[in-house]
C-alpha positions as CSV (number, residue, x, y, z in Angstrom):
1,M,31.1,-30.7,101.8
2,P,33.1,-28.2,99.7
3,R,36.4,-26.9,101.2
4,L,37.3,-23.3,101.2
5,A,40.4,-22.8,99.0
6,A,41.8,-19.9,97.2
7,P,41.1,-19.8,93.5
8,G,43.9,-20.3,90.9
9,D,45.7,-17.3,89.3
10,P,43.3,-15.2,87.2
11,S,44.1,-15.3,83.5
12,R,45.0,-12.2,81.4
13,P,41.9,-10.5,80.1
14,P,41.5,-11.0,76.4
15,G,41.3,-8.0,74.0
16,L,43.7,-5.6,75.8
17,P,45.4,-3.2,73.3
18,A,49.0,-3.7,72.6
19,L,51.5,-0.8,72.9
20,T,53.9,-0.5,70.0
21,A,57.1,1.4,69.6
22,G,55.6,3.9,67.1
23,K,57.5,6.6,65.4
24,P,59.6,9.2,67.2
25,S,58.0,12.6,67.3
26,R,61.4,14.2,66.6
27,P,63.7,12.7,64.0
28,G,67.2,11.7,65.2
29,G,66.5,11.1,68.9
30,A,69.8,10.0,70.4
31,P,70.0,6.9,72.7
32,D,70.5,7.6,76.3
33,H,73.9,6.3,77.4
34,S,73.7,7.3,81.1
35,R,74.7,4.8,83.7
36,G,73.1,4.1,87.0
37,P,69.4,4.3,87.9
38,R,67.4,7.2,86.7
39,T,64.6,8.5,88.8
40,F,61.4,10.3,87.7
41,R,58.3,11.6,89.2
42,T,54.8,11.9,87.7
43,L,54.3,15.5,86.7
44,A,50.8,15.0,85.2
45,V,48.3,12.4,84.2
46,T,47.3,13.5,80.7
47,S,44.7,10.8,80.1
48,A,42.9,8.0,82.1
49,D,40.4,6.1,80.0
50,P,38.6,2.9,81.0
51,L,38.9,-0.2,78.8
52,S,36.6,-2.1,81.1
53,G,35.1,-0.7,84.3
54,T,34.0,2.9,84.8
55,R,35.6,6.3,84.1
56,A,35.7,6.9,87.9
57,Q,37.8,3.8,88.4
58,A,40.2,4.9,85.6
59,Q,40.5,8.3,87.2
60,E,41.1,6.8,90.6
61,V,44.1,4.9,89.2
62,G,45.3,8.1,87.5
63,D,45.0,9.9,90.9
64,R,47.2,7.2,92.6
65,L,49.8,7.3,89.8
66,R,49.9,11.1,90.0
67,A,52.0,10.8,93.2
68,A,54.3,8.1,91.9
69,R,58.1,8.1,91.8
70,W,59.7,5.9,89.1
71,T,63.1,4.3,88.8
72,L,64.6,3.0,85.6
73,R,67.5,0.7,86.4
74,D,70.5,-0.4,84.2
75,D,69.0,-3.9,83.9
76,G,66.0,-2.4,82.0
77,T,63.4,-2.6,84.9
78,L,61.1,0.2,85.7
79,T,59.7,0.3,89.2
80,A,57.3,2.6,91.0
81,D,57.0,3.4,94.7
82,L,53.4,2.3,94.6
83,A,52.6,-1.3,95.7
84,E,50.0,-1.7,93.0
85,V,52.5,-1.3,90.2
86,P,54.3,-4.5,89.3
87,V,58.0,-4.5,88.3
88,L,58.1,-3.7,84.6
89,R,60.7,-5.4,82.5
90,T,62.0,-4.1,79.2
91,T,60.8,-6.3,76.2
92,S,62.3,-4.1,73.5
93,A,64.1,-0.8,73.2
94,D,65.4,1.6,70.5
95,G,67.0,5.0,70.8
96,T,63.8,6.8,72.0
97,T,61.2,4.2,73.0
98,R,61.2,1.4,75.5
99,L,58.4,-1.2,75.8
100,L,58.0,-2.9,79.1
101,S,55.6,-5.4,80.7
102,G,55.0,-6.9,84.1
103,E,52.5,-8.7,86.3
104,R,52.0,-9.5,89.9
105,T,49.6,-11.7,91.8
106,R,48.6,-11.2,95.5
107,R,46.9,-14.1,97.3
108,T,44.8,-14.6,100.4
109,D,43.2,-17.7,101.7
110,V,40.1,-17.0,99.6
111,S,41.2,-14.7,96.8
112,A,43.8,-14.1,94.1
113,I,44.3,-10.7,92.4
114,T,46.6,-10.3,89.4
115,T,47.7,-7.0,88.0
116,W,49.1,-6.8,84.4
117,M,50.8,-3.7,83.0
118,E,52.3,-2.9,79.6
119,A,54.2,0.3,79.2
120,R,55.7,2.5,76.6
121,L,58.4,4.9,77.8
122,V,59.2,7.6,75.2
123,T,62.2,9.8,75.8
124,D,62.1,12.1,72.7
125,T,59.5,14.5,74.1
126,G,61.8,17.3,75.2
127,P,62.6,17.9,78.9
128,T,59.9,15.5,79.9
129,I,59.2,11.8,79.3
130,R,55.9,10.2,78.3
131,L,54.8,7.0,79.9
132,D,51.8,5.2,78.3
133,L,50.3,2.4,80.3
134,V,47.7,-0.4,79.7
135,R,46.7,-1.8,83.1
136,A,44.3,-4.6,83.9
137,V,43.4,-6.1,87.3
138,T,41.4,-9.3,87.7
139,G,40.3,-10.5,91.1
140,A,38.9,-13.9,91.8
141,T,37.3,-14.8,95.2
142,R,36.0,-18.2,96.3
143,A,33.7,-18.7,99.3
144,V,31.6,-21.5,100.8
145,V,28.1,-20.4,102.0
146,D,25.6,-23.0,103.4
147,C,27.8,-25.8,102.0
148,R,27.7,-24.3,98.5
149,E,30.8,-23.0,96.8
150,F,30.7,-19.7,95.0
151,T,33.4,-18.0,92.9
152,A,33.3,-14.4,91.7
153,T,35.6,-12.8,89.2
154,S,35.9,-9.1,88.3
155,T,38.2,-7.2,85.9
156,T,38.9,-3.6,85.3
157,A,41.3,-2.2,82.7
158,Q,42.6,1.3,81.9
159,R,44.7,3.1,79.4
160,L,46.7,5.9,80.9
161,S,49.3,8.5,79.7
162,L,51.6,10.2,82.2
163,T,54.2,13.0,81.8
164,L,57.3,12.3,83.9
165,G,60.0,14.7,84.9
166,N,63.4,14.2,86.6
167,G,62.8,13.4,90.1
């Protein structure tokens, strides 16, 4: 008889777009030499587009991020006060653009849900900051029904752009 056990960690969905540093929108943006954590709040969600899943799912994610407060720490990590956002760690940075990525897996006895995020934080946009995100969530659930084992997997992914202000 099959035993009920949680599935392994979901793998990263293939085909997610990669964020790149890009070109600054203003020439000569100066690096930020401030010390200590910087905090921001989401002022607006300027776009929320599905990469997989529905437009409504992308908009729901955007609605939740609309209320987020963000903290950029000296060690290069970016955190949000929302549980669904993993800790984002800097992978590269120049004077105006910082690329970050992070993932987090939550488990129960019968499921595993992994959230991946890549981010581009652009500071040369005037008094506000632009945060571009690619977010994917894959959930796997395993169940035993009538002595038969079933596994179900689902993935949603979104591309979002946020405007952040000091907060």
